[in-house]
C-alpha angles and dihedrals in degrees: 000000000000119000089215134081119219118226117199130179122175133209112197125191112206117190108221116227099233116145092234135035124274098256105019140032098255116128121258096208116142124235100023122142110289117271096006099110095061139110139173091278099054091038089056094234116173115271095017111129127207124232118199118243108235093205092059089055091051093051092050090051092050090054091049089050091052093056093042090244130160110265111211109222088201121044137161136219118221138187115249105200123212136124122240129147094245094050104084098188094045086236135066123225105231141139121262122157099023114028121187092242121046131187119338139150141238123199117217132189118217117180091334095312119113123218134177116230117197121229109210097197146323118218137181122242143152123260123235124235126264129264115218115198116202111175108295092346125086121198132188127221112195098185089104094047110114093015109148116258132184109207110204115197120196129204114251089262103126119098104185141024088253091059090047093053092045089053093048094048091049090048090048090051093049096054091045093050090048087050091222092126139013085225090209103175094193090058094044097250091127114037130167135205113195122208109203133183138150135214136184111271113265095030120113103196121093121244129208112312126211122207118219107203135221103354111175109180132056091230094053092043090056094046093047093051092046092049093048092049090053092047093052094044093051090049090051094048093047093051093245097106098114092047099044105031110066131157102268146129115257134188126219116236102214093193096054097028095231137114120241132199112259105170143320114289114249124221121224091261090061090064093056095219117203132161111278105250092206095059127064119225111272117248120187113208118214096254094050091047093048092051094046091052092060100104132175124256109290127220096263092057092044091053091056092046094048091052094045101039103031103028095237120156112256092244092051090050089051092053091053093048093052088085130038093213090055089050092051091051094045096047092047091051096050090044086058090053099258108149111259094232091050091048092049096047095047094044099046102030109023104032099029091044090060097049110099139172097029094312113149140183088267094052104031094090094233107120121209088248092057091045091051090053090054093050093043090055089049094046093049088047094241085132132021126242092258090047090052090052091051091053092046089053088055093046093052094044093051097037094245137337146168113299097202092047090052092049090058096036092052096037093237102139112124122232108234097166106116094203092054092048092047092052089055092045091052091050094050094046093048090051093050105040092146091058091046088056091050090051092050089048089063104274095128092170087080088076089077089055092054093045090052093049093050093046090049094050094043097046092210115015118154102267094208091053091045089055093050095047093045092052090050092050095046093048092061 
């Protein structure tokens, strides 16, 4: 047992999925040619004036509503002054004294134990550009400059890397369910800065905190926090804490699994915040606020509904609601009269189990309509379970396809015509009278032999119906 307590606070930058930037009409699309989505406003050219994007404000309010936060009817944009190559104005427009979203809470579940994490604030701001380092040459792409961000700042309430990851995954789920961001970590739409410190158990004061910057995967966030905790604890135990642990910004080296010093950590005074003279204070009238606070059904409510309306186990409902794409597939399937248990099993076990190498529901090429067709053919016994799995293998391998074409192409359509099955049964039983006698003498294992023979001859009879009709015949 460690004699130290870990203190973690997280700052998460969520890129809002508005079509245009927060203070100008340039597109926010990802992957375009460098420096093509720019204008005098986001380049910071003299005389260019910013205009606030109303949709960004709405999305911030919807987030605040989801975490039961205080929404400030009046808020102010400020200039945060610092120099960096990818910041064209040499200041960032952000919110400081009065953010749009005040204090709220997020409940997490870690190993079956629930805990409330405080969210200090969530404020709107513009993103910077992107530095691209190519050998000895550094380039700057300003397409991302002025893209709308919602910075979500937690209280220092987390006490382990497991709690930090649970909080981040819950936050990731919230913004995805609200559909205010795609939260794509690989593209930088969901980025985390982790503030980490330790203190001897029993103490209440905070010790020196270190900020680990721009972490963009859950795995690396957890590894970075765990490494930093060990580094600080070893410094404390060796008597070098005051020399080695200083307030600074560090980066995580994903190859070596260590954090490295980047620069000294600034305090708010270093940024010389002052109200932006080009932007009026934001006032939310009652009608705008009421409309923005109408949010979709969140995971907790869906879990209750899935258990009550569809008879799912609570844990199964939790698994589905971990991902908004899974929810969209599941709800579409049950709306189309696929049994909830069938939809759950085939989504979570069969389809998800076949997705490899980072492939997801969103990228696998199998639309919910195609997946419905597969399950409908299974549910109506047009194909067997093994036949459905064969078709699913093909759909995953080929990034989609036509279910009915594959049924015919692969000869997987089940025979459900009783008269056709009975004709085959009569033929098999007549050709194996000795084995019929053995069955009637008490050797019931022979039933499997007859089922196998009929299935082989039919090349696709419904096995359940074959069993039923065979038992009836053999009982006479």
